[in-house]
SETOR-776619 format. One record per residue (C-alpha): residue number from 1; x, y, z. Coordinates in Angstrom, 2 decimals, padded with zeros to 5 digits. Example, Ala and Ser with C-alpha at 12.3 -4.5 7.8 and 13.67 -1.06 7.14 Angstrom:
BEGIN
1;012.30;-004.50;007.80
2;013.67;-001.06;007.14
***
This chain:
BEGIN
1;000.00;000.00;000.00
2;001.52;003.36;-001.03
3;001.60;006.50;001.16
4;-001.45;008.06;-000.52
5;-003.53;004.98;000.27
6;-002.18;004.87;003.80
7;-003.07;008.51;004.46
8;-006.62;007.96;003.29
9;-007.14;004.71;005.16
10;-008.95;006.18;008.18
11;-011.29;008.20;005.95
12;-012.18;005.23;003.76
13;-014.38;002.85;005.78
14;-014.34;000.25;003.00
15;-010.56;-000.07;002.90
16;-009.43;-003.55;003.90
17;-007.25;-002.16;006.71
18;-010.25;-000.44;008.28
19;-011.72;-003.91;008.97
20;-010.84;-006.36;011.70
21;-011.11;-010.14;011.41
22;-014.72;-010.22;012.62
23;-015.73;-007.68;009.94
24;-014.12;-009.80;007.23
25;-015.75;-012.91;008.68
26;-019.15;-011.21;008.45
27;-018.56;-010.23;004.81
28;-017.49;-013.76;003.90
29;-020.41;-015.26;005.84
30;-022.88;-013.07;003.98
31;-021.56;-013.70;000.49
32;-020.25;-017.26;000.34
33;-021.74;-020.67;001.05
34;-020.46;-022.83;002.62
35;-018.33;-020.40;004.61
36;-014.59;-021.19;004.38
37;-012.35;-020.85;007.42
38;-009.72;-018.12;007.15
39;-007.21;-016.08;009.12
40;-006.33;-012.41;008.59
41;-002.75;-011.16;009.04
42;-001.24;-007.70;008.69
43;002.43;-006.77;008.72
44;004.79;-003.97;007.71
45;007.91;-004.16;005.57
46;010.18;-001.28;004.56
47;007.53;001.33;005.33
48;004.70;-000.42;003.48
49;001.79;-002.19;005.11
50;000.56;-005.54;003.82
51;-002.39;-007.78;004.54
52;-002.98;-011.46;003.84
53;-006.16;-013.50;004.03
54;-005.27;-017.19;004.39
55;-008.11;-019.48;003.31
56;-008.34;-023.04;004.61
57;-009.39;-025.51;001.87
58;-013.00;-026.67;002.17
59;-013.52;-030.31;003.05
60;-016.70;-030.31;000.93
61;-016.27;-027.93;-002.03
62;-017.42;-026.07;-004.05
63;-017.99;-022.66;-002.47
64;-020.59;-020.51;-004.26
65;-021.62;-016.86;-004.14
66;-024.94;-016.03;-002.46
67;-025.72;-012.78;-004.29
68;-025.24;-010.87;-007.50
69;-022.41;-008.46;-006.71
70;-022.04;-005.26;-008.68
71;-019.36;-002.60;-008.88
72;-020.11;000.71;-010.62
73;-023.39;-000.81;-011.88
74;-021.46;-003.62;-013.59
75;-022.15;-007.18;-012.42
76;-018.88;-008.66;-011.16
77;-020.19;-011.84;-009.55
78;-023.34;-013.79;-010.31
79;-025.29;-015.64;-007.63
80;-024.43;-019.35;-007.60
81;-021.29;-018.87;-009.68
82;-018.27;-021.09;-008.95
83;-014.69;-020.07;-009.73
84;-011.66;-022.32;-010.09
85;-008.02;-021.31;-009.85
86;-006.01;-022.63;-012.81
87;-002.36;-021.67;-012.78
88;-002.19;-017.88;-012.53
89;-005.76;-017.31;-013.75
90;-009.23;-017.64;-012.22
91;-011.91;-019.20;-014.43
92;-015.57;-020.11;-014.18
93;-016.10;-023.74;-013.18
94;-016.60;-026.19;-016.05
95;-018.35;-029.56;-016.19
96;-014.98;-031.30;-015.80
97;-014.25;-029.21;-012.69
98;-017.60;-030.23;-011.16
99;-016.75;-033.86;-011.78
100;-013.49;-033.34;-009.85
101;-015.46;-031.80;-006.95
102;-017.77;-034.80;-006.89
103;-014.85;-037.24;-006.98
104;-013.21;-035.33;-004.11
105;-016.34;-035.57;-001.95
106;-016.78;-039.25;-002.78
107;-013.15;-039.87;-001.78
108;-013.70;-038.06;001.54
109;-016.81;-040.15;002.18
110;-014.91;-043.32;001.26
111;-012.19;-042.46;003.80
112;-014.75;-041.97;006.56
113;-016.49;-045.24;005.68
114;-013.18;-047.13;005.65
115;-012.28;-045.58;009.01
116;-015.57;-046.83;010.45
117;-014.96;-050.30;009.02
118;-011.46;-050.26;010.50
119;-012.90;-049.45;013.92
120;-015.38;-052.30;013.61
121;-012.60;-054.72;012.63
122;-010.46;-053.70;015.59
123;-013.40;-054.18;017.96
124;-014.01;-057.67;016.65
125;-017.28;-059.57;016.18
126;-017.65;-060.58;019.85
127;-017.60;-057.01;021.19
128;-019.90;-055.82;018.40
129;-022.33;-058.63;019.28
130;-022.21;-057.51;022.94
131;-023.00;-053.96;021.86
132;-025.97;-055.10;019.78
133;-027.35;-057.12;022.68
134;-026.86;-054.30;025.18
135;-028.51;-051.59;023.09
136;-031.95;-052.87;024.13
137;-031.09;-052.85;027.84
138;-030.84;-050.00;030.35
139;-027.37;-050.93;031.51
140;-025.51;-049.45;028.55
141;-022.92;-051.07;026.32
142;-020.29;-053.26;028.04
143;-017.09;-051.96;026.41
144;-013.84;-053.59;027.52
145;-011.14;-050.92;027.29
146;-007.85;-051.98;025.75
147;-005.12;-049.44;026.66
148;-003.14;-050.48;023.57
149;-006.03;-050.01;021.13
150;-005.80;-047.18;018.62
151;-009.57;-046.65;018.48
152;-011.59;-044.17;020.52
153;-015.01;-045.74;019.97
154;-015.50;-046.44;023.67
155;-016.57;-042.84;024.21
156;-019.16;-043.01;021.47
157;-020.94;-045.89;023.19
158;-020.51;-044.73;026.78
159;-022.17;-041.30;026.48
160;-025.39;-041.09;028.44
161;-028.51;-042.14;026.60
162;-029.93;-039.09;024.80
163;-032.53;-037.11;026.68
164;-034.78;-034.28;025.52
165;-032.78;-031.92;023.32
166;-029.63;-034.06;023.54
167;-030.02;-036.51;020.68
168;-028.97;-034.00;018.02
169;-025.95;-032.93;020.06
170;-024.82;-036.55;020.45
171;-025.16;-036.98;016.69
172;-023.08;-033.85;016.03
173;-020.41;-035.00;018.47
174;-020.25;-038.37;016.70
175;-019.60;-036.57;013.40
176;-016.91;-034.50;015.09
177;-015.19;-037.65;016.34
178;-015.05;-038.97;012.80
179;-013.87;-035.67;011.30
180;-012.02;-033.33;013.67
181;-012.61;-030.31;011.41
182;-016.40;-030.69;011.69
183;-018.09;-027.62;013.22
184;-021.68;-026.57;013.68
185;-023.15;-024.14;011.18
186;-024.81;-021.07;012.64
187;-028.42;-022.27;012.68
188;-027.89;-025.35;014.92
189;-025.35;-023.47;017.04
190;-027.82;-020.67;017.85
191;-030.47;-023.32;018.47
192;-028.24;-024.97;021.09
193;-027.74;-021.57;022.70
194;-031.52;-021.17;022.91
195;-032.04;-024.52;024.67
196;-028.91;-024.97;026.75
197;-030.91;-026.02;029.83
198;-032.20;-029.07;027.92
199;-028.74;-030.33;026.96
200;-026.79;-033.07;028.69
201;-023.39;-031.37;028.77
202;-020.04;-032.92;029.57
203;-016.52;-031.64;028.86
204;-016.49;-033.22;025.41
205;-019.77;-031.56;024.42
206;-018.54;-028.21;025.73
207;-015.27;-028.49;023.80
208;-017.20;-029.18;020.59
209;-019.55;-026.23;021.20
210;-016.68;-023.86;022.08
211;-014.76;-024.83;018.93
212;-017.90;-024.21;016.86
213;-018.25;-020.80;018.53
214;-014.65;-019.83;017.76
215;-015.32;-020.77;014.15
216;-017.96;-018.00;013.93
217;-015.99;-015.40;015.90
218;-017.76;-015.99;019.24
219;-016.01;-016.53;022.59
220;-018.37;-019.33;023.65
221;-018.32;-018.00;027.23
222;-021.88;-019.29;027.62
223;-020.44;-022.82;027.52
224;-017.00;-022.19;029.04
225;-018.47;-021.21;032.43
226;-019.60;-024.84;032.80
227;-016.05;-026.23;033.16
228;-013.12;-025.62;035.50
229;-010.15;-023.36;034.80
230;-007.59;-026.08;033.99
231;-010.10;-027.73;031.65
232;-010.61;-024.43;029.85
233;-006.90;-024.14;029.08
234;-006.86;-027.72;027.78
235;-009.84;-027.05;025.50
236;-008.35;-023.83;024.14
237;-004.98;-025.45;023.49
238;-006.66;-028.21;021.52
239;-008.07;-025.71;019.02
240;-006.27;-025.51;015.70
241;-003.32;-023.12;016.00
242;-004.55;-020.33;013.74
243;-004.38;-016.64;014.60
244;-008.18;-016.48;014.48
245;-008.57;-019.22;017.13
246;-005.72;-018.19;019.40
247;-006.63;-014.49;019.36
248;-010.10;-015.43;020.61
249;-008.54;-017.79;023.17
250;-006.44;-014.87;024.44
251;-009.59;-012.74;024.64
252;-011.38;-015.42;026.69
253;-008.51;-015.64;029.19
254;-008.36;-011.84;029.38
255;-012.06;-011.80;030.32
256;-011.34;-014.49;032.92
257;-008.41;-012.45;034.27
258;-006.15;-015.50;033.92
259;-002.61;-014.25;033.34
260;-000.92;-017.64;033.61
261;-003.41;-019.17;031.16
262;-002.92;-016.25;028.77
263;000.85;-016.66;028.93
264;000.48;-020.40;028.31
265;-001.73;-019.88;025.25
266;000.66;-017.28;023.80
267;003.69;-019.49;024.44
268;001.93;-022.53;022.96
269;000.94;-020.72;019.74
270;003.13;-020.28;016.67
271;000.52;-017.96;015.09
272;000.79;-015.15;017.67
273;003.70;-012.72;017.94
274;003.10;-010.76;021.13
275;005.46;-007.95;020.19
276;003.77;-007.16;016.86
277;000.17;-008.11;017.72
278;-001.51;-005.03;019.15
279;-004.77;-006.80;020.07
280;-003.24;-009.71;021.98
281;-000.67;-007.38;023.53
282;-003.58;-005.25;024.82
283;-004.99;-008.32;026.56
284;-001.59;-009.18;027.99
285;-001.00;-005.67;029.34
286;-004.56;-005.27;030.66
287;-004.96;-008.57;032.48
288;-005.29;-008.24;036.28
289;-007.00;-004.86;035.95
290;-010.53;-004.48;037.34
291;-013.30;-006.63;035.84
292;-015.26;-003.55;034.80
293;-012.29;-002.00;033.01
294;-011.42;-005.23;031.20
295;-014.94;-005.89;030.00
296;-015.78;-002.30;029.11
297;-012.75;-002.26;026.82
298;-014.26;-005.17;024.87
299;-017.96;-004.31;024.66
300;-019.28;-002.94;021.40
301;-022.41;-001.62;023.12
302;-023.93;-001.73;026.60
303;-027.55;-001.48;025.38
304;-029.49;-003.00;022.51
305;-033.10;-002.71;021.41
306;-033.52;-005.77;019.25
307;-036.66;-005.97;017.13
308;-037.62;-007.85;014.01
309;-041.15;-008.98;013.23
310;-042.52;-010.59;016.38
311;-039.11;-010.67;018.08
312;-038.39;-007.94;020.63
313;-035.58;-008.05;023.21
314;-034.04;-005.24;025.26
315;-030.46;-005.65;026.48
316;-028.91;-003.44;029.16
317;-025.50;-004.55;030.40
318;-024.70;-001.67;032.73
319;-025.77;-003.38;035.97
320;-026.96;-006.76;034.75
321;-026.21;-009.72;037.04
322;-025.27;-013.25;036.04
323;-028.77;-014.74;036.05
324;-030.26;-011.80;034.20
325;-027.57;-012.11;031.51
326;-028.21;-015.86;031.18
327;-031.94;-015.24;030.75
328;-031.40;-012.56;028.10
329;-028.88;-014.76;026.24
330;-031.61;-017.36;025.84
331;-034.06;-014.73;024.53
332;-031.54;-013.27;022.09
333;-030.56;-016.76;020.91
334;-034.16;-017.64;020.10
335;-034.41;-014.51;017.94
336;-031.01;-015.14;016.35
337;-031.91;-018.73;015.51
338;-035.13;-017.56;013.88
339;-033.39;-014.90;011.80
340;-030.55;-017.23;010.82
341;-033.11;-019.76;009.62
342;-034.61;-017.09;007.38
343;-031.16;-016.27;005.98
344;-030.37;-019.93;005.30
345;-033.71;-020.67;003.66
346;-033.89;-017.60;001.46
347;-030.22;-016.82;000.79
348;-030.95;-013.21;001.74
349;-028.97;-011.21;004.23
350;-031.02;-009.93;007.17
351;-029.30;-007.02;008.89
352;-031.09;-007.50;012.27
353;-029.44;-010.95;012.35
354;-026.05;-009.24;012.60
355;-027.29;-006.98;015.42
356;-028.61;-009.99;017.34
357;-025.23;-011.71;016.94
358;-023.37;-008.58;018.15
359;-025.66;-008.46;021.18
360;-025.01;-012.13;021.93
361;-021.26;-011.52;021.74
362;-021.48;-008.62;024.20
363;-023.74;-010.63;026.51
364;-021.13;-013.38;026.67
365;-018.41;-010.86;027.53
366;-020.60;-009.38;030.29
367;-021.33;-012.90;031.54
368;-017.60;-013.49;031.90
369;-017.37;-010.25;033.88
370;-019.93;-011.53;036.40
371;-018.61;-015.09;036.68
372;-014.87;-014.28;036.84
373;-014.85;-010.92;038.65
***
């Protein structure tokens, strides 16, 4: 970026450097489906400032555009269009390219099926027969743990029998066990927020929900408060070491006022450079200050008047206590789930959805203030 661009950066709200990672995430979320994972990095070299968006390959391509996008009244992108990188050029997807996408997805499915078969083979017919017999009893499945086995299927069969609202979560966790990169999309995630009291939560379920939250730029504090401090560090360290994940992990530990945990996360990460990262450095310097000061530095807004159709929720975080915040989170989540469902069904961006999500993010920060003050 040259000096003229740099000077005008603050006055140009659409310039890439005027956006943070959550802004870019929101733009990508609104315009692409499925949403790819990415990380945003900025750095300076010889007086020039550079930015890089690193995109993680999709496990189930292709990625398509949700809207017709115009620039100066000229259509630049057409809804549903797929682009393929070929050498140094970008071209519209052809029939042959689609066939490659299909073959890729079939191969992924084949790998998962073979992995399941491999697990069944390692268990052996006798154990599988015991499982089949025990499924109709109330005693659960009699798994005999072999410390030398390379298979983790024991957990899948020893989770509590699903109760109201828990069957879907168990199913999602099973998919996550098969494919570690699996995360919840927004609609089911907001739905779990709205019915947390109905869920049968253990540390594994919370880890899965927190990782899904980080994937959509949320702290997941609503779930984190359910586990102990040392477990929180373990969960955060098991997230993929991207700047996006570890910056949010640092934010969580800043809210919790956990200096040792923050230092551990920074030391454990190869994606964070404390000296050059202003955001993480702010957390590091501000930890151990008062709860009010820490949280107020993070909140986008203290009050929200959320309305859309029949949904109406008022949020006031100035003096809200823990239980009040928990109650309002449930209300906001119901509205957010409803709006997200509309977005997913119609492929149309709904701006109140973004406001509901911002409110939920601030509610989680305020919740951390009350729990960890």
